[in-house]
Steps between C-alpha positions, in 0.01 A plus 500: 500500500874499506729241639530649853124532543458142385755376757338703781149379404623138487674537838185645657286219356745235625516664845120509523481133390765409759316694771165336416665154501666565834176632649304199372762267645488679837120483502497125424757431771308716744175308452645150474747529789425289807503708816688402816169461681382250240828309523465496878143374468614227263773399745245485785262294286783261406597461866138439600462240224818327614379489861159371388668221302712403802191497722317287243791255486509478879124441511526224239781333695302527825187354335700212353646423841157516666352277229776243558443513878123464464540215250730326746254554785217370283700187417574443868136555597382258231750240624378550860140470383573174318675368811206603719249343260702177494514502882124564518431217255717265704329611824155440348605158378636414845181627663296289260711192580462569875122530465489177307719329759285634788181390324646153451598481866157625609319254280716204583 
């Protein structure tokens, strides 16, 4: 093998190695590339997640407001109940005093 044949053989081997490397790189990029449809789907999923989080936050805010309103109403109702019970107790005491007074008047 003379010098020219050696150079040609080396050039062919290097070209084949380069071609195989380029083809392997192209194949890897082809299989690992994200398609536009997948990117669009990811964008739609991100948007849906964002909307769901906003809806959740609104629901939490609404529930906190409702809980505060109901707690306030419960406090007012309990206060009204205490006032009604106090009034009923006073009315019973008055009725008892009236009965005792009437019985004393009837007896005497």
